[in-house]
gemmi code that builds the backbone of each chain (N, CA, C; Angstrom):
import gemmi

chains = {
    "A": [
        ("MET", (-63.961, -31.457, 49.159), (-63.318, -30.460, 48.465), (-62.810, -30.907, 47.103)),
        ("SER", (-63.021, -30.106, 46.058), (-62.592, -30.475, 44.740), (-61.090, -30.341, 44.610)),
        ("ARG", (-60.497, -30.922, 43.562), (-59.074, -30.801, 43.358), (-58.703, -29.315, 43.148)),
        ("ASN", (-59.519, -28.675, 42.379), (-59.269, -27.181, 42.155), (-59.211, -26.434, 43.404)),
        ("GLN", (-60.072, -26.677, 44.355), (-60.155, -25.989, 45.616), (-58.876, -26.318, 46.394)),
        ("ALA", (-58.556, -27.522, 46.440), (-57.301, -27.915, 47.187), (-56.112, -27.275, 46.632)),
        ("ASP", (-55.968, -27.216, 45.239), (-54.826, -26.513, 44.622), (-54.804, -25.090, 44.947)),
        ("PHE", (-55.990, -24.463, 45.004), (-56.163, -23.040, 45.284), (-55.719, -22.737, 46.736)),
        ("ARG", (-56.069, -23.593, 47.667), (-55.695, -23.435, 49.007), (-54.235, -23.517, 49.159)),
        ("SER", (-53.605, -24.582, 48.518), (-52.215, -24.774, 48.555), (-51.449, -23.587, 48.074)),
        ("LEU", (-52.059, -23.051, 46.880), (-51.431, -21.859, 46.294), (-51.422, -20.625, 47.271)),
        ("ILE", (-52.604, -20.466, 47.968), (-52.724, -19.318, 48.904), (-51.701, -19.489, 50.100)),
        ("LYS", (-51.613, -20.769, 50.609), (-50.747, -21.094, 51.671), (-49.315, -20.824, 51.281)),
        ("TYR", (-49.001, -21.262, 50.010), (-47.596, -20.998, 49.504), (-47.261, -19.448, 49.383)),
        ("LEU", (-48.262, -18.783, 48.854), (-48.112, -17.338, 48.677), (-47.917, -16.651, 49.956)),
        ("ASN", (-48.725, -17.031, 50.947), (-48.630, -16.381, 52.266), (-47.251, -16.652, 52.965)),
        ("ALA", (-46.822, -17.934, 52.827), (-45.507, -18.345, 53.327), (-44.473, -17.473, 52.685)),
        ("LYS", (-44.579, -17.321, 51.412), (-43.556, -16.562, 50.572), (-43.524, -15.099, 51.078)),
        ("LYS", (-44.726, -14.631, 51.313), (-44.877, -13.230, 51.750), (-44.196, -12.986, 53.090)),
        ("ILE", (-44.420, -13.952, 54.055), (-43.823, -13.885, 55.364), (-42.281, -14.017, 55.173)),
        ("LEU", (-41.874, -14.988, 54.426), (-40.456, -15.211, 54.197), (-39.690, -13.935, 53.716)),
        ("ASP", (-40.277, -13.286, 52.647), (-39.745, -12.048, 52.087), (-39.685, -10.972, 53.146)),
        ("PHE", (-40.755, -10.942, 53.891), (-40.927, -9.887, 54.883), (-39.923, -10.051, 56.017)),
        ("LEU", (-39.784, -11.305, 56.395), (-38.799, -11.623, 57.537), (-37.367, -11.186, 57.120)),
        ("LYS", (-37.082, -11.480, 55.886), (-35.737, -11.202, 55.309), (-35.521, -9.686, 55.332)),
        ("GLU", (-36.616, -8.955, 54.976), (-36.537, -7.435, 54.913), (-36.374, -6.890, 56.364)),
        ("PHE", (-36.980, -7.648, 57.280), (-36.916, -7.262, 58.754), (-35.496, -7.346, 59.268)),
        ("GLY", (-34.744, -8.170, 58.731), (-33.348, -8.448, 59.161), (-33.072, -9.778, 59.627)),
        ("THR", (-33.891, -10.733, 59.405), (-33.657, -12.134, 59.991), (-32.923, -12.916, 58.914)),
        ("GLU", (-32.268, -13.956, 59.423), (-31.561, -14.862, 58.494), (-32.575, -15.893, 58.047)),
        ("THR", (-32.800, -15.878, 56.729), (-33.959, -16.714, 56.284), (-33.427, -18.157, 55.912)),
        ("THR", (-32.854, -18.787, 56.804), (-32.283, -20.067, 56.565), (-33.260, -21.107, 57.246)),
        ("GLY", (-33.221, -22.363, 56.907), (-33.950, -23.362, 57.535), (-35.524, -23.194, 57.322)),
        ("ASN", (-36.228, -23.625, 58.311), (-37.581, -23.542, 58.256), (-38.187, -22.364, 58.993)),
        ("ILE", (-37.692, -21.194, 58.561), (-37.985, -19.931, 59.287), (-39.497, -19.545, 59.405)),
        ("VAL", (-40.187, -19.840, 58.272), (-41.630, -19.510, 58.326), (-42.372, -20.424, 59.376)),
        ("GLU", (-41.947, -21.697, 59.239), (-42.504, -22.724, 60.233), (-42.169, -22.356, 61.652)),
        ("ASP", (-40.838, -21.939, 61.853), (-40.510, -21.495, 63.191), (-41.243, -20.291, 63.703)),
        ("PHE", (-41.449, -19.391, 62.719), (-42.273, -18.190, 63.083), (-43.597, -18.544, 63.526)),
        ("TYR", (-44.358, -19.345, 62.756), (-45.704, -19.735, 63.077), (-45.740, -20.583, 64.320)),
        ("SER", (-44.700, -21.335, 64.595), (-44.626, -22.138, 65.733), (-44.463, -21.396, 67.029)),
        ("GLY", (-44.202, -20.076, 66.826), (-43.969, -19.301, 68.012), (-42.557, -19.271, 68.618)),
        ("ASN", (-41.553, -19.705, 67.709), (-40.177, -19.722, 68.129), (-39.615, -18.309, 68.067)),
        ("ILE", (-38.572, -18.106, 68.750), (-37.915, -16.862, 68.665), (-37.055, -16.723, 67.352)),
        ("ILE", (-37.302, -15.539, 66.733), (-36.623, -15.381, 65.419), (-35.825, -14.031, 65.629)),
        ("GLN", (-34.445, -14.279, 65.589), (-33.535, -13.187, 65.814), (-33.515, -12.325, 64.525)),
        ("TYR", (-33.406, -11.013, 64.706), (-33.087, -10.193, 63.655), (-31.950, -9.225, 63.936)),
        ("GLN", (-31.387, -8.746, 62.869), (-30.267, -7.785, 63.011), (-30.289, -6.772, 61.784)),
        ("LYS", (-30.332, -5.559, 61.971), (-30.387, -4.693, 60.786), (-29.485, -3.571, 61.029)),
        ("THR", (-28.805, -3.150, 59.986), (-27.850, -1.957, 59.957), (-28.326, -1.052, 58.935)),
        ("ILE", (-28.467, 0.256, 59.340), (-28.738, 1.309, 58.312), (-27.716, 2.484, 58.708)),
        ("ASN", (-26.831, 2.777, 57.814), (-25.765, 3.815, 57.997), (-24.973, 3.441, 59.188)),
        ("SER", (-25.062, 4.350, 60.252), (-24.166, 4.074, 61.477), (-25.048, 3.374, 62.511)),
        ("ALA", (-26.264, 2.996, 62.241), (-27.151, 2.485, 63.217), (-27.330, 0.947, 63.133)),
        ("ASP", (-27.233, 0.310, 64.240), (-27.486, -1.172, 64.328), (-28.726, -1.355, 65.271)),
        ("ILE", (-29.567, -2.344, 64.893), (-30.566, -2.767, 65.843), (-30.586, -4.264, 65.854)),
        ("THR", (-30.768, -4.907, 67.038), (-30.802, -6.301, 67.135), (-31.810, -6.630, 68.194)),
        ("GLY", (-32.513, -7.758, 67.962), (-33.512, -8.305, 68.858), (-34.171, -9.492, 68.381)),
        ("TYR", (-35.356, -9.685, 68.776), (-36.059, -10.865, 68.222), (-37.611, -10.652, 68.045)),
        ("ILE", (-38.156, -11.375, 67.192), (-39.612, -11.314, 67.084), (-40.144, -12.717, 67.505)),
        ("LYS", (-41.410, -12.739, 67.991), (-42.014, -13.968, 68.347), (-43.562, -13.883, 68.158)),
        ("LEU", (-44.185, -14.842, 67.592), (-45.579, -14.865, 67.465), (-46.285, -15.547, 68.562)),
        ("GLU", (-47.320, -14.903, 69.160), (-47.994, -15.502, 70.301), (-49.497, -15.377, 70.097)),
        ("LYS", (-50.218, -16.321, 69.679), (-51.649, -16.280, 69.455), (-51.978, -15.069, 68.643)),
        ("GLN", (-52.615, -14.032, 69.406), (-53.039, -12.892, 68.615), (-52.101, -11.685, 68.795)),
        ("ARG", (-50.826, -11.993, 69.107), (-49.826, -10.896, 69.337), (-48.519, -11.217, 68.720)),
        ("LEU", (-47.970, -10.156, 68.209), (-46.578, -10.211, 67.832), (-45.714, -9.544, 68.793)),
        ("ILE", (-44.709, -10.256, 69.339), (-43.769, -9.648, 70.265), (-42.624, -9.183, 69.473)),
        ("SER", (-42.376, -7.898, 69.568), (-41.218, -7.353, 68.809), (-40.265, -6.728, 69.765)),
        ("SER", (-39.160, -7.281, 69.910), (-38.210, -6.833, 71.002), (-36.977, -6.231, 70.450)),
        ("ILE", (-36.453, -5.376, 71.314), (-35.144, -4.782, 71.015), (-34.240, -5.124, 72.122)),
        ("VAL", (-33.048, -5.830, 71.758), (-32.158, -6.210, 72.750), (-31.011, -5.198, 72.731)),
        ("SER", (-30.668, -4.688, 71.589), (-29.570, -3.721, 71.450), (-29.859, -2.741, 70.353)),
        ("ILE", (-29.601, -1.430, 70.564), (-29.696, -0.363, 69.586), (-28.453, 0.446, 69.787)),
        ("ASP", (-27.775, 0.751, 68.701), (-26.558, 1.543, 68.791), (-26.385, 2.396, 67.453)),
        ("SER", (-26.147, 3.632, 67.670), (-25.968, 4.440, 66.508), (-25.010, 5.632, 66.828)),
        ("GLN", (-24.225, 5.911, 65.813), (-23.231, 7.037, 65.903), (-23.835, 8.292, 65.860)),
        ("SER", (-25.092, 8.478, 65.226), (-25.679, 9.677, 65.080), (-27.213, 9.468, 65.465)),
        ("PRO", (-27.844, 10.380, 66.266), (-29.156, 10.141, 66.619), (-30.115, 10.098, 65.434)),
        ("ASN", (-29.762, 10.839, 64.341), (-30.585, 10.768, 63.058), (-30.660, 9.302, 62.529)),
        ("ASP", (-29.604, 8.698, 62.437), (-29.607, 7.280, 61.989), (-30.451, 6.404, 62.948)),
        ("GLY", (-30.231, 6.726, 64.238), (-30.910, 5.921, 65.214), (-32.483, 6.041, 64.973)),
        ("VAL", (-32.911, 7.276, 64.744), (-34.313, 7.586, 64.540), (-34.824, 6.799, 63.266)),
        ("ILE", (-34.017, 6.851, 62.222), (-34.451, 6.128, 60.994), (-34.650, 4.682, 61.214)),
        ("ILE", (-33.677, 4.121, 61.980), (-33.669, 2.665, 62.152), (-34.880, 2.229, 63.134)),
        ("LEU", (-35.076, 3.079, 64.146), (-36.173, 2.805, 65.142), (-37.554, 2.961, 64.470)),
        ("ARG", (-37.694, 4.025, 63.650), (-39.020, 4.278, 62.952), (-39.320, 3.018, 62.010)),
        ("ARG", (-38.201, 2.535, 61.343), (-38.316, 1.440, 60.474), (-38.716, 0.262, 61.151)),
        ("PHE", (-38.126, 0.030, 62.312), (-38.376, -1.176, 63.133), (-39.868, -1.235, 63.564)),
        ("TYR", (-40.352, -0.053, 63.980), (-41.798, 0.097, 64.357), (-42.712, -0.150, 63.171)),
        ("LYS", (-42.387, 0.438, 62.012), (-43.222, 0.398, 60.891), (-43.297, -1.067, 60.408)),
        ("LYS", (-42.097, -1.749, 60.346), (-42.011, -3.143, 59.990), (-42.771, -4.060, 60.916)),
        ("SER", (-42.684, -3.773, 62.218), (-43.427, -4.614, 63.199), (-44.841, -4.572, 62.929)),
        ("LYS", (-45.348, -3.334, 62.722), (-46.787, -3.209, 62.444), (-47.283, -3.976, 61.178)),
        ("GLU", (-46.449, -3.761, 60.183), (-46.733, -4.455, 58.933), (-46.722, -5.970, 59.079)),
        ("LEU", (-45.800, -6.384, 59.805), (-45.677, -7.899, 60.091), (-46.984, -8.497, 60.806)),
        ("CYS", (-47.491, -7.594, 61.785), (-48.736, -7.956, 62.472), (-49.838, -8.206, 61.354)),
        ("LYS", (-49.856, -7.246, 60.385), (-51.006, -7.359, 59.441), (-50.788, -8.589, 58.612)),
        ("ILE", (-49.568, -8.911, 58.144), (-49.282, -10.082, 57.334), (-49.638, -11.303, 58.109)),
        ("ALA", (-49.209, -11.295, 59.354), (-49.382, -12.475, 60.143), (-50.884, -12.537, 60.709)),
        ("LYS", (-51.679, -11.532, 60.405), (-53.076, -11.485, 60.863), (-53.197, -11.469, 62.391)),
        ("VAL", (-52.419, -10.671, 63.086), (-52.635, -10.594, 64.534), (-52.911, -9.104, 64.841)),
        ("SER", (-53.722, -8.921, 65.945), (-54.257, -7.656, 66.236), (-53.443, -6.780, 67.249)),
        ("GLU", (-52.463, -7.463, 67.972), (-51.709, -6.693, 68.898), (-50.173, -6.813, 68.644)),
        ("LEU", (-49.486, -5.651, 68.886), (-48.172, -5.716, 68.848), (-47.501, -5.299, 70.179)),
        ("GLU", (-46.669, -6.126, 70.782), (-46.047, -5.808, 72.029), (-44.567, -5.491, 71.778)),
        ("LEU", (-44.283, -4.190, 72.070), (-42.893, -3.677, 71.922), (-42.171, -3.930, 73.240)),
        ("ILE", (-41.065, -4.485, 73.193), (-40.285, -4.778, 74.356), (-38.834, -4.287, 74.285)),
        ("GLY", (-38.400, -3.658, 75.291), (-37.012, -3.362, 75.480), (-36.352, -4.284, 76.591)),
        ("ILE", (-35.424, -5.018, 76.309), (-34.991, -6.050, 77.277), (-33.639, -5.661, 77.942)),
        ("ALA", (-33.645, -5.819, 79.344), (-32.490, -5.489, 80.191), (-31.998, -4.064, 79.865)),
        ("VAL", (-32.894, -3.117, 80.152), (-32.570, -1.751, 80.009), (-31.579, -1.351, 81.079)),
        ("ILE", (-30.494, -0.741, 80.787), (-29.316, -0.616, 81.692), (-29.133, 0.752, 82.236)),
        ("ASN", (-30.131, 1.714, 81.944), (-29.906, 3.107, 82.418), (-31.165, 3.596, 83.006)),
        ("ARG", (-31.058, 4.228, 84.191), (-32.193, 4.764, 85.018), (-33.014, 5.786, 84.159)),
        ("GLU", (-32.282, 6.777, 83.487), (-32.889, 7.739, 82.695), (-33.736, 7.191, 81.556)),
        ("VAL", (-33.174, 6.185, 81.023), (-33.965, 5.496, 79.835), (-35.174, 4.778, 80.399)),
        ("GLU", (-34.990, 4.178, 81.540), (-36.130, 3.500, 82.159), (-37.218, 4.513, 82.523)),
        ("LEU", (-36.833, 5.725, 83.072), (-37.774, 6.799, 83.368), (-38.473, 7.280, 82.172)),
        ("PHE", (-37.702, 7.432, 81.020), (-38.234, 7.948, 79.833), (-39.340, 6.936, 79.324)),
        ("LEU", (-39.027, 5.641, 79.371), (-39.997, 4.660, 78.805), (-41.211, 4.669, 79.677)),
        ("GLN", (-41.063, 4.823, 80.995), (-42.234, 4.784, 81.971), (-43.080, 5.987, 81.566)),
        ("ARG", (-42.433, 7.148, 81.355), (-43.335, 8.393, 80.999), (-44.029, 8.174, 79.731)),
        ("ASN", (-43.587, 7.315, 78.862), (-44.253, 7.119, 77.598), (-45.017, 5.875, 77.466)),
        ("GLY", (-45.516, 5.398, 78.691), (-46.497, 4.336, 78.759), (-45.910, 2.944, 78.710)),
        ("PHE", (-44.647, 2.730, 78.771), (-44.038, 1.422, 78.860), (-44.081, 0.884, 80.287)),
        ("ILE", (-44.416, -0.342, 80.482), (-44.658, -0.906, 81.839), (-43.464, -1.852, 82.050)),
        ("SER", (-42.918, -1.707, 83.286), (-41.721, -2.561, 83.544), (-42.211, -3.836, 84.104)),
        ("GLY", (-41.487, -4.897, 83.955), (-41.771, -6.190, 84.423), (-40.622, -7.080, 84.330)),
        ("GLU", (-40.728, -8.222, 85.021), (-39.644, -9.165, 84.956), (-40.023, -10.274, 83.895)),
        ("MET", (-39.062, -10.506, 82.985), (-39.383, -11.617, 82.018), (-38.236, -12.616, 81.923)),
        ("LEU", (-38.638, -13.812, 81.601), (-37.648, -14.914, 81.508), (-36.714, -14.637, 80.351)),
        ("ILE", (-35.367, -14.745, 80.573), (-34.473, -14.510, 79.452), (-34.530, -15.766, 78.656)),
        ("PRO", (-34.757, -15.458, 77.315), (-34.842, -16.548, 76.402), (-33.451, -17.406, 76.239)),
        ("ASP", (-33.549, -18.576, 75.952), (-32.377, -19.470, 75.711), (-31.328, -18.817, 74.808)),
        ("GLU", (-31.884, -18.159, 73.841), (-31.038, -17.572, 72.735), (-30.177, -16.399, 73.367)),
        ("LEU", (-30.495, -15.930, 74.562), (-29.633, -14.953, 75.143), (-28.978, -15.468, 76.378)),
        ("GLY", (-28.970, -16.741, 76.537), (-28.234, -17.297, 77.728), (-29.229, -17.370, 78.990)),
        ("ASN", (-30.287, -18.151, 78.813), (-31.294, -18.267, 79.828), (-30.702, -18.551, 81.205)),
        ("ASP", (-30.923, -17.726, 82.113), (-30.466, -18.059, 83.503), (-31.333, -17.325, 84.463)),
        ("GLY", (-32.655, -17.124, 84.105), (-33.462, -16.413, 85.034), (-34.172, -15.312, 84.446)),
        ("LYS", (-34.291, -14.227, 85.213), (-35.272, -13.206, 84.682), (-34.384, -11.855, 84.448)),
        ("ALA", (-34.965, -10.944, 83.637), (-34.351, -9.690, 83.446), (-35.455, -8.605, 83.402)),
        ("THR", (-35.195, -7.404, 83.805), (-36.173, -6.345, 83.788), (-36.429, -5.924, 82.340)),
        ("CYS", (-37.657, -5.838, 81.938), (-37.887, -5.376, 80.581), (-39.032, -4.328, 80.597)),
        ("TYR", (-39.153, -3.539, 79.569), (-40.192, -2.507, 79.407), (-41.040, -2.832, 78.240)),
        ("SER", (-42.388, -2.934, 78.461), (-43.180, -3.321, 77.262), (-44.341, -2.401, 77.121)),
        ("LYS", (-44.894, -2.337, 75.941), (-46.122, -1.585, 75.671), (-46.873, -2.358, 74.588)),
        ("ILE", (-48.193, -2.499, 74.816), (-48.971, -3.273, 73.798), (-49.833, -2.241, 73.027)),
        ("ILE", (-49.673, -2.470, 71.718), (-50.393, -1.582, 70.814), (-51.371, -2.284, 69.910)),
        ("LYS", (-52.577, -1.795, 69.799), (-53.554, -2.390, 68.858), (-53.197, -2.019, 67.450)),
        ("VAL", (-53.217, -2.988, 66.590), (-52.805, -2.761, 65.185), (-54.026, -2.727, 64.343)),
    ],
    "B": [
        ("MET", (-26.279, -26.747, 75.959), (-25.492, -26.001, 75.019), (-25.427, -26.781, 73.727)),
        ("ASN", (-25.673, -26.074, 72.555), (-25.615, -26.743, 71.250), (-24.208, -26.902, 70.781)),
        ("MET", (-24.082, -27.753, 69.759), (-22.735, -28.045, 69.263), (-22.009, -26.806, 68.710)),
        ("LYS", (-22.745, -25.958, 68.105), (-22.223, -24.796, 67.456), (-21.532, -23.919, 68.591)),
        ("ASP", (-22.409, -23.720, 69.630), (-21.948, -22.872, 70.769), (-20.679, -23.523, 71.394)),
        ("ARG", (-20.737, -24.848, 71.535), (-19.692, -25.545, 72.225), (-18.287, -25.245, 71.543)),
        ("GLY", (-18.365, -25.356, 70.282), (-17.166, -25.129, 69.462), (-16.593, -23.719, 69.631)),
        ("ILE", (-17.559, -22.813, 69.514), (-17.117, -21.375, 69.682), (-16.574, -21.066, 71.127)),
        ("PHE", (-17.410, -21.546, 72.079), (-16.990, -21.254, 73.440), (-15.596, -21.952, 73.897)),
        ("GLU", (-15.372, -23.098, 73.397), (-14.188, -23.748, 73.674), (-12.949, -22.992, 73.109)),
        ("LYS", (-13.171, -22.513, 71.926), (-12.136, -21.685, 71.237), (-11.797, -20.486, 72.096)),
        ("PHE", (-12.758, -19.827, 72.581), (-12.658, -18.622, 73.414), (-12.104, -18.952, 74.874)),
        ("GLU", (-12.586, -20.016, 75.280), (-12.147, -20.403, 76.657), (-10.611, -20.652, 76.618)),
        ("SER", (-10.067, -21.262, 75.481), (-8.635, -21.453, 75.474), (-7.915, -20.070, 75.323)),
        ("LEU", (-8.457, -19.151, 74.585), (-7.892, -17.846, 74.437), (-7.821, -17.026, 75.709)),
        ("ILE", (-8.887, -17.264, 76.507), (-8.957, -16.682, 77.832), (-7.887, -17.226, 78.764)),
        ("SER", (-7.754, -18.508, 78.781), (-6.738, -19.143, 79.653), (-5.366, -18.920, 79.268)),
        ("GLU", (-5.200, -18.928, 77.892), (-3.789, -18.757, 77.447), (-3.318, -17.315, 77.300)),
        ("LYS", (-4.184, -16.418, 76.906), (-3.787, -15.117, 76.637), (-4.524, -14.091, 77.510)),
        ("GLY", (-5.351, -14.543, 78.330), (-6.083, -13.617, 79.364), (-6.951, -12.672, 78.601)),
        ("LEU", (-7.632, -13.125, 77.472), (-8.472, -12.324, 76.642), (-9.614, -11.673, 77.414)),
        ("SER", (-9.713, -10.283, 77.317), (-10.754, -9.679, 78.168), (-12.112, -9.851, 77.477)),
        ("ALA", (-13.231, -9.550, 78.223), (-14.579, -9.756, 77.715), (-14.672, -8.809, 76.457)),
        ("GLU", (-14.207, -7.510, 76.572), (-14.370, -6.656, 75.456), (-13.676, -7.071, 74.150)),
        ("LYS", (-12.394, -7.629, 74.398), (-11.699, -8.082, 73.150), (-12.279, -9.389, 72.675)),
        ("ALA", (-12.821, -10.157, 73.493), (-13.567, -11.373, 73.078), (-14.734, -11.098, 72.160)),
        ("PHE", (-15.467, -10.077, 72.593), (-16.655, -9.656, 71.832), (-16.325, -9.129, 70.500)),
        ("ILE", (-15.179, -8.266, 70.406), (-14.775, -7.736, 69.135), (-14.295, -8.775, 68.184)),
        ("LEU", (-13.528, -9.732, 68.809), (-12.946, -10.782, 68.057), (-13.973, -11.658, 67.423)),
        ("ALA", (-15.032, -11.897, 68.305), (-16.109, -12.734, 67.787), (-16.840, -12.116, 66.695)),
        ("GLU", (-17.013, -10.770, 66.828), (-17.647, -10.050, 65.761), (-16.946, -10.066, 64.452)),
        ("LYS", (-15.593, -10.044, 64.634), (-14.777, -10.160, 63.361), (-14.884, -11.482, 62.765)),
        ("MET", (-15.109, -12.526, 63.605), (-15.277, -13.872, 63.107), (-16.734, -14.087, 62.540)),
        ("GLN", (-17.495, -12.987, 62.532), (-18.864, -12.948, 61.984), (-19.820, -13.902, 62.770)),
        ("ILE", (-19.549, -13.893, 64.146), (-20.455, -14.632, 64.990), (-21.621, -13.745, 65.345)),
        ("ASP", (-22.825, -14.178, 65.227), (-23.987, -13.272, 65.357), (-24.067, -12.739, 66.811)),
        ("PHE", (-24.804, -11.596, 66.951), (-24.954, -10.913, 68.174), (-25.354, -11.760, 69.419)),
        ("PHE", (-26.480, -12.575, 69.131), (-26.952, -13.342, 70.240), (-25.885, -14.341, 70.836)),
        ("THR", (-25.189, -14.985, 69.831), (-24.269, -15.947, 70.219), (-23.066, -15.273, 70.986)),
        ("ARG", (-22.682, -14.063, 70.540), (-21.673, -13.292, 71.284), (-22.116, -12.984, 72.718)),
        ("ILE", (-23.446, -12.605, 72.836), (-23.902, -12.241, 74.174), (-23.968, -13.486, 75.017)),
        ("ARG", (-24.310, -14.680, 74.485), (-24.292, -15.983, 75.162), (-22.944, -16.342, 75.632)),
        ("MET", (-21.998, -16.035, 74.794), (-20.621, -16.409, 74.996), (-20.048, -15.568, 76.180)),
        ("LEU", (-20.315, -14.276, 76.059), (-19.816, -13.419, 77.135), (-20.418, -13.843, 78.505)),
        ("ARG", (-21.708, -14.091, 78.498), (-22.454, -14.512, 79.691), (-21.944, -15.764, 80.319)),
        ("LYS", (-21.652, -16.722, 79.473), (-21.216, -17.975, 79.904), (-19.784, -17.993, 80.438)),
        ("LEU", (-18.853, -17.371, 79.548), (-17.443, -17.446, 79.939), (-16.964, -16.330, 80.888)),
        ("TYR", (-17.644, -15.308, 81.073), (-17.307, -14.273, 81.934), (-18.291, -14.091, 83.058)),
        ("ASN", (-19.225, -15.075, 83.093), (-20.240, -15.021, 84.147), (-20.924, -13.666, 84.364)),
        ("LEU", (-21.480, -13.178, 83.247), (-22.119, -11.816, 83.284), (-23.586, -11.920, 83.132)),
        ("SER", (-24.326, -10.898, 83.727), (-25.792, -10.869, 83.582), (-26.031, -10.377, 82.213)),
        ("LEU", (-27.329, -10.395, 81.747), (-27.572, -9.925, 80.379), (-27.279, -8.481, 80.261)),
        ("ALA", (-27.619, -7.699, 81.314), (-27.363, -6.178, 81.289), (-25.860, -5.926, 81.210)),
        ("GLU", (-25.102, -6.673, 81.915), (-23.576, -6.515, 81.994), (-23.022, -6.840, 80.592)),
        ("ALA", (-23.494, -7.964, 80.017), (-23.021, -8.327, 78.647), (-23.432, -7.258, 77.619)),
        ("LYS", (-24.628, -6.656, 77.731), (-25.005, -5.546, 76.885), (-24.078, -4.423, 76.933)),
        ("LYS", (-23.660, -4.086, 78.188), (-22.767, -2.980, 78.432), (-21.398, -3.237, 77.741)),
        ("ILE", (-20.901, -4.458, 77.957), (-19.633, -4.795, 77.268), (-19.727, -4.617, 75.735)),
        ("ALA", (-20.984, -4.986, 75.171), (-21.104, -4.804, 73.746), (-21.003, -3.368, 73.399)),
        ("ILE", (-21.581, -2.485, 74.144), (-21.564, -1.001, 73.816), (-20.077, -0.516, 73.938)),
        ("ILE", (-19.426, -0.838, 75.079), (-18.143, -0.311, 75.316), (-17.102, -0.802, 74.289)),
        ("SER", (-17.170, -2.119, 74.018), (-16.184, -2.737, 73.144), (-16.282, -2.150, 71.715)),
        ("LYS", (-17.457, -1.735, 71.216), (-17.680, -1.078, 69.914), (-16.980, 0.163, 69.929)),
        ("GLU", (-17.193, 0.939, 71.051), (-16.622, 2.296, 71.073), (-15.101, 2.260, 71.238)),
        ("HIS", (-14.631, 1.310, 72.118), (-13.200, 1.157, 72.246), (-12.477, 0.677, 70.974)),
        ("ALA", (-13.221, 0.019, 70.093), (-12.642, -0.457, 68.886), (-12.292, 0.825, 68.054)),
        ("ARG", (-13.111, 1.903, 68.326), (-12.767, 3.187, 67.524), (-11.753, 4.014, 68.235)),
        ("ASP", (-11.928, 4.102, 69.631), (-10.961, 4.888, 70.466), (-10.817, 4.207, 71.720)),
        ("SER", (-9.616, 3.488, 71.820), (-9.389, 2.657, 72.932), (-9.157, 3.339, 74.237)),
        ("TYR", (-8.911, 4.736, 74.182), (-8.636, 5.480, 75.450), (-9.885, 6.168, 76.041)),
        ("ARG", (-10.998, 5.956, 75.369), (-12.294, 6.623, 75.881), (-12.655, 6.000, 77.219)),
        ("ASP", (-13.015, 6.963, 78.163), (-13.466, 6.555, 79.473), (-14.840, 5.831, 79.338)),
        ("VAL", (-14.913, 4.757, 80.147), (-16.089, 3.873, 80.106), (-17.393, 4.632, 80.470)),
        ("ASN", (-17.232, 5.387, 81.547), (-18.464, 6.212, 82.034), (-18.956, 7.191, 80.991)),
        ("GLU", (-17.923, 7.815, 80.377), (-18.238, 8.855, 79.302), (-18.994, 8.116, 78.036)),
        ("ILE", (-18.489, 6.875, 77.723), (-19.131, 6.146, 76.660), (-20.507, 5.791, 76.942)),
        ("MET", (-20.773, 5.373, 78.257), (-22.132, 4.984, 78.596), (-23.050, 6.221, 78.666)),
        ("GLU", (-22.443, 7.310, 79.198), (-23.295, 8.600, 79.321), (-23.766, 9.040, 77.870)),
        ("ASP", (-22.729, 9.033, 77.020), (-23.051, 9.536, 75.558), (-24.048, 8.477, 74.920)),
        ("TYR", (-23.809, 7.284, 75.228), (-24.739, 6.279, 74.550), (-26.143, 6.431, 74.991)),
        ("HIS", (-26.356, 6.715, 76.383), (-27.703, 6.806, 76.789), (-28.338, 8.186, 76.508)),
        ("SER", (-27.523, 9.188, 76.434), (-28.065, 10.505, 76.041), (-28.551, 10.388, 74.546)),
        ("ASN", (-27.710, 9.762, 73.671), (-28.013, 9.528, 72.254), (-29.281, 8.722, 72.133)),
        ("LEU", (-29.449, 7.698, 72.930), (-30.613, 6.800, 72.898), (-31.901, 7.530, 73.299)),
        ("ILE", (-31.733, 8.367, 74.362), (-32.972, 9.126, 74.710), (-33.356, 10.116, 73.638)),
        ("LYS", (-32.424, 10.785, 73.020), (-32.708, 11.783, 71.970), (-33.430, 11.000, 70.772)),
        ("THR", (-32.875, 9.747, 70.495), (-33.420, 8.975, 69.381), (-34.879, 8.607, 69.741)),
        ("LEU", (-35.075, 8.071, 70.975), (-36.415, 7.785, 71.346), (-37.442, 8.896, 71.393)),
        ("GLU", (-36.915, 10.080, 71.868), (-37.797, 11.273, 71.832), (-38.193, 11.654, 70.459)),
        ("SER", (-37.274, 11.752, 69.542), (-37.565, 12.019, 68.168), (-38.468, 11.032, 67.514)),
        ("CYS", (-38.257, 9.814, 67.786), (-39.149, 8.797, 67.158), (-40.602, 8.855, 67.792)),
        ("LEU", (-40.704, 9.089, 69.066), (-42.025, 9.186, 69.661), (-42.813, 10.453, 69.289)),
        ("LYS", (-42.069, 11.444, 68.873), (-42.704, 12.695, 68.415), (-43.493, 12.445, 67.176)),
        ("THR", (-42.913, 11.642, 66.300), (-43.534, 11.451, 64.981), (-44.368, 10.248, 64.808)),
        ("GLU", (-44.133, 9.275, 65.796), (-44.913, 8.048, 65.651), (-45.834, 7.891, 66.815)),
        ("SER", (-47.078, 7.448, 66.689), (-47.977, 7.426, 67.772), (-47.823, 6.092, 68.417)),
        ("ILE", (-46.694, 5.905, 69.151), (-46.411, 4.675, 69.890), (-47.076, 4.776, 71.287)),
    ],
}
model = gemmi.Model(1)
for chain_id, residues in chains.items():
    chain = gemmi.Chain(chain_id)
    for i, (resn, *xyz) in enumerate(residues, 1):
        res = gemmi.Residue()
        res.name, res.seqid = resn, gemmi.SeqId(i, " ")
        for name, pos in zip(("N", "CA", "C"), xyz):
            atom = gemmi.Atom()
            atom.name, atom.element = name, gemmi.Element(name[0])
            atom.pos, atom.b_iso = gemmi.Position(*pos), 0.0
            res.add_atom(atom)
        chain.add_residue(res)
    model.add_chain(chain)
structure = gemmi.Structure()
structure.add_model(model)
structure.setup_entities()
């Protein structure tokens, strides 16, 4: 490989890392430390975003050909703000899949605490299952989650 | 447990033993101290021996009680979930999820 080719590859790698970093920031993650490296290593990346009266918190995780995009908590004083933040979360998750060049997005709701919400998710194609609670949320076993895999 | 967690948890542990700090008040106080959501959840789970679902419930109730301390817990949770379903319904109507 010539020096020009090596420089070009380094530049592409840098630009891609910069793109991911900017995007993770927009997503609502704290872009401290080696977050791009953490993201590509498949570590859990926590995000938190507030829009008007709505808050959304969860984590994203890269797994081979899939981006796991989870919601741990969503809270809003008005359903309208809730819709805005949820739509944004979905849109950004899909965009992140494209930037990270993965073909599947797995949406996950963790530790759903209401039967009606559970039934609603089931009616809309979300599948329930037990998942290991990540260390970041105080790992001590499993919790019921609802997930749906979408081709991007 | 990492060093950061240890420092935070010890501080709250002493507040619990000295002042009988409730889980709700601990969550709000930690938020005011700008401790992130995941750490607050870990703290609740560790110090109050809660499941993840129970800790999430405390997070919802404490936020609402910070606005109106007299609101009934069941009413808060009913409103929260009814709002959440409306939000999900509206979102699913327009997005092909």
